[in-house]
PAZAPA-4460 file (N, C-alpha, C; in steps of 0.05 Angstrom, whole numbers, plus 32768, in hexadecimal, padded with zeros to 4 digits):
% residues 219
    n_x    n_y    n_z   ca_x   ca_y   ca_z    c_x    c_y    c_z   seq   type   mol
   81CB   8039   8094   81CE   8021   8087   81BE   8005   807E     1      M     A
   81C2   7FF9   806A   81B1   7FF0   8056   81BC   7FD4   806D     2      A     A
   81A0   7FBD   8068   819C   7FA1   807E   8195   7F92   8071     3      R     A
   81AD   7F7D   807B   819E   7F5F   8068   8189   7F5E   806C     4      R     A
   8176   7F3E   806A   8157   7F3D   8072   8163   7F34   8089     5      P     A
   8154   7F2E   80A3   8155   7F1F   80BA   8159   7F08   80AF     6      A     A
   8169   7EF5   80CC   8165   7ED5   80C3   8155   7ECF   80C9     7      R     A
   8141   7EB9   80C8   8128   7EB5   80E3   812C   7EB2   80FF     8      A     A
   814B   7EA5   80FE   8155   7EAA   811F   8161   7EC5   812A     9      S     A
   815C   7ED4   8116   815E   7EF8   8123   814F   7EF8   812E    10      E     A
   812E   7EF7   8117   8115   7F00   8114   8108   7EED   8133    11      A     A
   8116   7EDC   8141   80FF   7ED3   8150   810A   7EE6   816F    12      R     A
   8103   7EEB   817B   8104   7F05   8192   80F9   7EFC   81A3    13      S     A
   8116   7EEE   81B6   810C   7EEC   81D6   8110   7F02   81E7    14      T     A
   80F5   7F0B   81F7   80F6   7F1F   8210   80E6   7F37   820B    15      G     A
   80DC   7F40   821D   80CB   7F5A   8217   80DE   7F6A   820A    16      G     A
   80EB   7F76   8205   80EF   7F8B   81E9   80F3   7F86   81CE    17      D     A
   8105   7F6B   81CE   80FB   7F5E   81B5   80D8   7F60   81AD    18      G     A
   80CB   7F4C   81BE   80AE   7F57   81B8   80A4   7F6D   81B2    19      S     A
   809F   7F7F   81BC   809A   7F90   81C1   80A2   7FA0   81A0    20      E     A
   80B5   7F9D   81A5   80C9   7FAE   8185   80BF   7FA1   8174    21      Q     A
   80B1   7F81   8164   80B2   7F73   8152   8087   7F7D   8156    22      T     A
   8082   7F75   816B   8063   7F87   816C   805B   7FA6   8160    23      A     A
   8070   7FB2   8170   806F   7FD1   8158   8076   7FD2   8140    24      A     A
   807E   7FC7   8135   808E   7FBE   8110   8079   7FB3   8106    25      M     A
   805F   7FA8   8113   8058   7F94   8104   8032   7FAA   80FF    26      G     A
   8039   7FBC   810B   8020   7FDB   8111   800B   7FDF   80F8    27      R     A
   7FF9   7FDB   80F0   7FFA   7FE6   80DA   7FDC   8009   80DC    28      I     A
   7FCA   8004   80F7   7FC0   8015   80F2   7FC9   8028   8108    29      L     A
   7FE0   8038   8109   7FEB   8042   811D   7FE3   805E   8115    30      T     A
   7FED   8076   8121   7FE7   8099   8121   7FFB   80A0   8103    31      V     A
   801C   8095   8110   802E   8098   80ED   8016   809C   80DB    32      P     A
   8015   807C   80E2   8008   806C   80C0   7FF3   8086   80B6    33      N     A
   7FEF   8083   80C9   7FC3   8090   80BF   7FD2   80AB   80AB    34      L     A
   7FDF   80B7   80B7   7FE6   80D6   80B4   7FFA   80D2   8095    35      I     A
   8013   80BA   8091   8012   80B1   8079   7FFE   80B0   8069    36      S     A
   7FE8   80A2   8076   7FD4   8098   8059   7FC7   80B9   8053    37      F     A
   7FC4   80CA   805B   7FBB   80DC   805E   7FC7   80F0   8046    38      A     A
   7FE1   80E7   8058   7FF6   80FF   803A   7FF4   80ED   8013    39      R     A
   7FF2   80CF   801B   7FE8   80C3   7FFD   7FCE   80C4   7FFE    40      L     A
   7FC2   80C5   8002   7FA2   80D5   7FFB   7F9A   80F1   7FF4    41      L     A
   7FB4   80FD   7FFA   7FB3   811B   7FEB   7FB6   811F   7FD5    42      G     A
   7FD0   8106   7FCA   7FD4   8106   7FAC   7FCA   810A   7F93    43      V     A
   7FB3   80FB   7F98   7FA1   80FD   7F80   7F7F   8112   7F81    44      P     A
   7F87   8117   7F9C   7F74   8132   7F9C   7F82   8147   7F95    45      V     A
   7F9A   8154   7F95   7FAE   815E   7F9A   7FA8   8161   7F76    46      F     A
   7FB2   8145   7F5C   7FAD   814A   7F44   7F8A   8141   7F38    47      L     A
   7F7C   813E   7F3E   7F6C   814F   7F41   7F64   8167   7F3C    48      Y     A
   7F6C   8172   7F5B   7F65   818E   7F5B   7F7D   81A1   7F41    49      L     A
   7F8F   81A2   7F40   7F9E   81A6   7F2F   7F98   81A9   7F17    50      F     A
   7F92   818A   7F07   7F97   8184   7EED   7F7E   817D   7EDD    51      L     A
   7F61   817A   7EF5   7F53   816D   7EDE   7F3F   8189   7EE2    52      V     A
   7F37   8192   7F06   7F2B   81AF   7F0A   7F2C   81CE   7EF4    53      V     A
   7F46   81CB   7F02   7F5E   81DF   7EF4   7F4F   81FD   7F00    54      R     A
   7F3D   820B   7F18   7F31   821A   7F1F   7F44   8231   7F27    55      T     A
   7F48   8242   7F32   7F54   8259   7F3B   7F4E   8242   7F54    56      D     A
   7F32   8243   7F5D   7F32   8236   7F7F   7F3C   8218   7F7C    57      A     A
   7F3E   8212   7F73   7F41   81E9   7F6E   7F6D   81F2   7F6F    58      A     A
   7F79   8205   7F65   7F91   820D   7F6B   7F9A   820F   7F7E    59      D     A
   7F86   8229   7F87   7F8B   8227   7FA5   7F85   8218   7FBD    60      G     A
   7F76   81FB   7FB6   7F78   81E8   7FD0   7F8E   81D5   7FC0    61      A     A
   7F90   81D9   7FAA   7FB3   81CB   7FA6   7FC1   81CD   7FB0    62      A     A
   7FCA   81F1   7FB6   7FE9   81FB   7FC4   7FE1   81F0   7FDB    63      V     A
   7FD1   81F8   7FF3   7FC3   81ED   800A   7FD2   81D2   8008    64      V     A
   7FC2   81B7   7FF9   7FC7   819B   7FFD   7FE3   819E   7FFA    65      I     A
   7FFA   81AF   7FE4   8008   81A4   7FE3   8020   81B0   7FFB    66      L     A
   8016   81BF   8006   8028   81C7   8016   8019   81C2   8035    67      A     A
   8006   81AE   803A   8007   81A1   8053   8014   818B   8050    68      V     A
   8017   8181   8038   8028   8162   8034   8039   816D   8032    69      G     A
   8048   8176   8028   806E   8188   8039   8075   8187   804E    70      G     A
   8060   81A0   8056   8065   819E   806E   8063   8192   8094    71      L     A
   804C   817C   807E   8045   8165   8098   805B   814A   8085    72      T     A
   8071   8151   8086   8087   8142   8079   809D   8129   808B    73      D     A
   8094   813D   809B   80A7   8133   80B8   8094   812A   80CE    74      W     A
   807A   8135   80D6   8069   8126   80EB   806C   8111   80ED    75      V     A
   8065   80FA   80D2   805D   80E3   80D8   8075   80CF   80EA    76      D     A
   8095   80DD   80DC   80A3   80D0   80EA   80A9   80DC   810D    77      G     A
   80A2   80FC   8110   8098   80FD   8127   8096   80EB   8138    78      Y     A
   8072   80F1   8133   8063   80D9   8144   805C   80CF   8142    79      V     A
   8077   80AC   8133   807E   8098   8137   8092   809E   813D    80      A     A
   80A2   80A0   8146   80BB   80AD   8160   80B2   809F   8183    81      R     A
   8097   80C3   8183   808E   80C9   818E   807D   80C1   81A7    82      R     A
   806D   80B3   8190   8055   808B   819E   8066   807E   81A2    83      L     A
   8080   8075   8190   8089   805D   818D   807E   8045   818F    84      R     A
   8071   805F   8167   8062   8045   814F   806A   8046   813E    85      Q     A
   808A   8043   8149   809A   803C   8124   809E   8020   8122    86      V     A
   8087   8017   8100   8086   8001   80FB   8091   8001   80D8    87      S     A
   8095   7FE7   80CE   80A3   7FE3   80C0   8089   7FEE   80A7    88      R     A
   8079   7FF7   80A4   8064   7FFB   8092   8069   801B   808B    89      L     A
   8067   8025   80AB   8071   8042   80A0   808F   8047   80A0    90      G     A
   80A4   8037   80A2   80B5   8040   8093   80B5   803B   8076    91      E     A
   80A5   802E   8068   809F   8031   8050   808B   8046   803F    92      L     A
   807B   8048   8059   8061   8061   804A   8073   807C   804B    93      L     A
   807A   8084   805B   8091   8096   8061   8096   80A7   803E    94      D     A
   80AD   8087   803D   80B7   8097   801D   80AD   8099   800A    95      P     A
   8098   8084   7FFF   8089   8082   7FF2   806C   809D   7FE2    96      V     A
   806B   80A0   8008   805B   80B8   800E   806E   80CC   7FF9    97      A     A
   8083   80DB   7FFF   8092   80E7   7FF8   809D   80E6   7FD5    98      D     A
   80AE   80CE   7FCC   80A1   80C7   7FB8   808E   80DC   7FA1    99      R     A
   8076   80C9   7FB1   805F   80CE   7FA5   8055   80EB   7F9A   100      L     A
   8050   80F8   7FB5   8055   8118   7FB9   8062   8125   7FA3   101      Y     A
   8084   811B   7F9E   8093   812B   7F90   808C   8129   7F6D   102      I     A
   8089   8110   7F6E   807B   8103   7F4F   8067   8111   7F4D   103      L     A
   8054   810F   7F57   803A   811B   7F46   8037   8132   7F4A   104      A     A
   8048   8140   7F5B   8046   8162   7F5E   805F   8163   7F45   105      T     A
   8075   8158   7F3A   8086   8163   7F1C   8070   815A   7F10   106      L     A
   8068   813C   7EFD   8054   8142   7EF1   8048   8159   7EEF   107      V     A
   802E   815A   7F02   8018   8175   7F01   8022   8190   7F00   108      A     A
   8038   819E   7F0E   8052   81B2   7EFA   8054   81B7   7EE4   109      L     A
   805D   819E   7EDA   806F   819D   7EBD   8056   8195   7EB0   110      T     A
   8046   8187   7EB7   8026   8194   7E9A   8023   81AE   7E9D   111      V     A
   801D   81BE   7EAC   800E   81D9   7EAA   8026   81ED   7EA6   112      R     A
   803D   81E4   7EAF   805E   81EB   7EAB   8057   8204   7EC0   113      E     A
   8058   81FC   7ED2   805C   8202   7EE7   8084   8204   7EE7   114      V     A
   8089   81EB   7EE2   80AC   81E1   7EE1   80B3   81DD   7EC5   115      V     A
   80C9   81D9   7EC4   80D3   81D6   7EA6   80DB   81BE   7EA8   116      P     A
   80D8   81AD   7E8A   80D9   818A   7E8C   80F1   8183   7E92   117      W     A
   8104   8195   7E8F   8123   818C   7E93   8133   818E   7EBD   118      Q     A
   811C   819F   7EC8   8120   81A2   7EDD   8106   8184   7EF1   119      F     A
   80F8   817D   7EDA   80E5   8166   7EEA   80F8   814D   7EDA   120      T     A
   810F   8148   7ECA   811F   8139   7EBF   8136   812D   7ED7   121      V     A
   813E   814F   7EE0   814F   8143   7EEC   814C   8140   7F11   122      A     A
   8135   8143   7F10   8128   8131   7F29   8124   8112   7F31   123      L     A
   811B   8111   7F16   8105   80ED   7F0E   8127   80E1   7F0C   124      L     A
   8136   80EA   7EFF   8153   80DC   7EF5   8154   80D4   7F11   125      A     A
   8156   80DC   7F24   816E   80DB   7F3C   8156   80CA   7F43   126      R     A
   813A   80BE   7F3B   812E   80AD   7F54   813C   8097   7F3E   127      D     A
   8133   809B   7F1E   8142   8085   7F1A   815B   807D   7F20   128      V     A
   8173   8083   7F2A   8186   807A   7F32   8187   806C   7F45   129      V     A
   8176   8078   7F5A   816E   8062   7F78   815B   8051   7F71   130      M     A
   8151   804D   7F5B   8140   8037   7F56   8152   8017   7F4C   131      T     A
   8161   8020   7F38   817C   8017   7F2F   818B   8000   7F51   132      V     A
   8191   8019   7F59   81A7   8016   7F77   8193   7FFC   7F82   133      N     A
   817D   8004   7F89   8170   7FF4   7F94   8171   7FDF   7F91   134      L     A
   816B   7FDB   7F77   8163   7FC2   7F6F   817E   7FB2   7F7C   135      A     A
   819C   7FBA   7F69   81AD   7FB6   7F6B   81B9   7FA2   7F8A   136      V     A
   81A8   7FB6   7F9B   81AA   7FB4   7FB8   81A9   7F94   7FB8   137      L     A
   8181   7F99   7FB4   8180   7F7B   7FBB   8187   7F5F   7FB0   138      R     A
   818E   7F68   7F99   81A0   7F50   7F85   81B1   7F4A   7F9D   139      R     A
   81BA   7F55   7FA7   81D0   7F4E   7FC3   81C3   7F49   7FDC   140      Y     A
   81A9   7F4B   7FDE   819F   7F48   7FFE   81A3   7F5C   8010   141      G     A
   819D   7F74   8009   8198   7F82   8019   8182   7F8C   8013   142      Y     A
   817F   7F9E   802A   815A   7FA4   8025   8163   7FCB   8026   143      Q     A
   8153   7FDB   8019   8159   7FED   8019   8163   8001   8029   144      P     A
   8170   800D   8029   8180   8020   803A   8176   8034   804F   145      P     A
   8179   8039   806A   816E   8049   8077   8168   8067   8067   146      P     A
   814C   807A   806C   8155   808A   8062   8162   80AB   806C   147      V     A
   8177   80AD   8061   8186   80BC   805E   8185   80DA   806F   148      H     A
   8188   80EA   8084   817B   810C   808B   817D   8122   8073   149      Y     A
   8198   8114   8064   819A   8128   804F   818E   8122   803D   150      L     A
   817F   810A   802D   8162   8108   8021   814D   810A   802A   151      G     A
   8152   810B   803F   812F   8111   8050   8131   8138   8054   152      K     A
   8145   8148   8053   813D   815C   805A   8144   8166   8040   153      T     A
   8145   8155   8024   813E   815B   8004   8128   8166   7FFB   154      A     A
   811C   814E   8000   80FF   813E   7FFA   80F2   815A   8007   155      T     A
   80EE   8167   801D   80E3   8179   8039   80E5   8194   802E   156      F     A
   8101   819A   801B   8106   81A6   8015   80F6   81AF   7FF6   157      V     A
   80F3   8199   7FE5   80E2   819C   7FC4   80C2   8199   7FCC   158      L     A
   80BF   818D   7FE5   80A0   8188   7FE9   809C   81AF   7FFA   159      L     A
   80AF   81B8   7FFF   80A6   81D6   8002   80A5   81EB   7FE8   160      L     A
   80C3   81D9   7FE2   80C1   81ED   7FC4   80A1   81EC   7FB1   161      A     A
   8090   81CF   7FAE   8087   81D5   7F9B   806B   81E4   7F9D   162      F     A
   8067   81E6   7FBD   8050   81F5   7FB9   8044   821A   7FBA   163      P     A
   806B   821D   7FC0   8077   823D   7FBF   8073   8246   7FA4   164      V     A
   807B   8232   7F89   8081   823A   7F6F   805C   823A   7F62   165      L     A
   8044   8225   7F6C   802E   8221   7F6C   8025   8238   7F80   166      L     A
   8030   8246   7F7E   801F   825C   7F95   801E   826C   7F7F   167      L     A
   8045   8278   7F7F   8045   828D   7F62   803F   8284   7F4B   168      A     A
   8032   8273   7F3E   8029   826E   7F24   800A   8273   7F25   169      H     A
   7FF5   8272   7F3C   7FE2   8273   7F44   7FE0   8294   7F46   170      T     A
   7FEB   829E   7F62   7FE4   82B7   7F5F   7FFD   82C3   7F57   171      V     A
   7FE6   82DB   7F46   8002   82EE   7F36   8011   82FE   7F49   172      S     A
   8001   830B   7F62   8017   831F   7F73   8027   8310   7F7D   173      G     A
   8029   82F2   7F81   803F   82EB   7F91   8053   82DC   7F7F   174      A     A
   8055   82E6   7F62   805C   82CE   7F51   807D   82DB   7F54   175      A     A
   808C   82EF   7F5F   80A3   82F8   7F55   80AA   82EE   7F75   176      A     A
   80AB   82F2   7F89   80B1   82F4   7F9A   80B5   82D2   7FA6   177      T     A
   808A   82C3   7FA5   8092   82AD   7FA5   809E   8291   7F94   178      A     A
   809E   82A6   7F78   80B6   8295   7F60   80CF   8297   7F60   179      G     A
   80E0   82AA   7F79   80FE   82AC   7F86   8100   8298   7F9C   180      A     A
   80EA   8293   7FAE   80EB   8282   7FB4   80E8   8265   7FB7   181      I     A
   80D8   8263   7FA4   80D8   824D   7FA0   80E7   822F   7F8A   182      G     A
   80F4   824D   7F77   8109   823F   7F68   8128   823D   7F7A   183      W     A
   8123   8251   7F8E   8141   824B   7F98   8135   8230   7FA7   184      G     A
   8124   8235   7FB9   8126   8215   7FD0   8129   81FD   7FB1   185      L     A
   8115   8200   7FA0   8116   81E5   7F8A   8131   81E3   7F7C   186      A     A
   8145   81F2   7F7D   8162   81EC   7F75   816B   81E4   7F8D   187      W     A
   8169   81E7   7F9D   8179   81E4   7FBD   816E   81CB   7FBD   188      W     A
   815C   81BB   7FC5   8156   81AA   7FBD   814C   818F   7FA7   189      G     A
   815C   81A5   7F95   8166   818A   7F76   817C   8181   7F84   190      L     A
   8194   8197   7F8B   81B3   8191   7F93   81B7   817D   7FAC   191      A     A
   81A1   8181   7FB7   8198   8170   7FD6   8190   8154   7FD0   192      L     A
   8178   814F   7FC2   8176   8132   7FB0   818F   812B   7FB4   193      Y     A
   819E   8136   7FA1   81A9   8126   7F8E   81D1   8120   7F99   194      W     A
   81D1   8130   7FAF   81E6   8120   7FBC   81E0   8119   7FD8   195      L     A
   81BF   810D   7FDE   81B3   80F4   7FE8   81BA   80DB   7FD6   196      A     A
   81B7   80E3   7FBC   81BD   80CB   7FAF   81D4   80C6   7FAA   197      G     A
   81E7   80DD   7FA9   820A   80D6   7FA3   8211   80BE   7FC7   198      V     A
   8205   80C4   7FD4   820E   80B1   7FEA   8207   809B   7FF2   199      L     A
   81EC   809B   7FE5   81D8   807E   7FEA   81EB   806B   7FD7   200      Y     A
   81F7   806D   7FC0   8202   8074   7FAA   821D   8062   7FB2   201      L     A
   822A   8071   7FC2   823E   8061   7FD6   8247   8057   7FF2   202      V     A
   8232   8052   7FF7   8222   804E   8006   821C   8028   7FF7   203      Q     A
   8210   8027   7FEE   81FE   8006   7FD4   821C   8000   7FCF   204      A     A
   8233   8016   7FC1   824D   8001   7FB6   825D   7FFF   7FD3   205      A     A
   825B   8008   7FE9   826B   7FF7   7FFB   8264   7FDA   7FFF   206      R     A
   8243   7FE0   8006   8234   7FCA   8007   8235   7FAE   8000   207      L     A
   8241   7FBC   7FE1   8244   7FA6   7FCD   825D   7F9D   7FCE   208      I     A
   826B   7FAB   7FD4   828A   7F9E   7FD6   8284   7F95   7FEC   209      R     A
   8281   7F95   7FFE   8281   7F7A   8016   8273   7F64   8010   210      L     A
   825B   7F68   8009   8254   7F4F   8008   8263   7F46   7FF6   211      A     A
   8274   7F4A   7FD8   8278   7F3D   7FC9   828D   7F38   7FD4   212      R     A
   829F   7F3E   7FE6   82B8   7F30   7FF2   82B5   7F1B   800B   213      S     A
   829F   7F1B   8010   8291   7F0A   801B   8286   7EEA   800C   214      V     A
   8278   7EF6   7FF3   827B   7EDA   7FEE   829A   7ED3   7FD6   215      R     A
   82A9   7EE7   7FD7   82C5   7EDC   7FCC   82D3   7EC4   7FDC   216      A     A
   82DB   7ED2   7FF6   82D5   7EC9   8015   82CA   7EAC   801B   217      G     A
   82A9   7EAE   800D   8296   7E90   8012   82A2   7E78   8005   218      A     A
   82B2   7E8A   7FE9   82B0   7E72   7FCD   82D0   7E5F   7FD6   219      G     A
***
């Protein structure tokens, strides 16, 4: 659930547990954050290989980068919880890395005509809606809501679908099987992506109604 920004009195914590949590949230050079940084670095490398080099070997390397980026989507969060290195930076980096991977992959695959532009528009339209939704929430004093498990699942499915579609495009012998699997995952991921977006909109609508009622009562 989205949270209002903490007040100064709430931010100051006394006691060991609160101090440890504040220190942990402020860490930057942690193992999960380094994993997220590594995933971010994979984006320009993928774009260079797939859009600039454009050889069979480069396309193969691009498939590997996409596959590693998609399969490690959950690793940074798992490591953060396992090592107790959850931080605010990590909470921001993880979805940013996901969005960049999806955006970069969509642009590249659309340019190379691996996916049709209609699919790209359908995915990007959801992100535009969510951007507007977050702007409205901030207007009422709310921070971005935590990532919903359904949205995380949709992102994982999409990040898994893209390298499979790319594999179908670059390896002729795998076109039929990989293409069927890739598009099955892609359409499933798109449906989950929009369903998660609808849930975020419903959550935002409730918070906005609550904020308006509080303002009306205070007035």
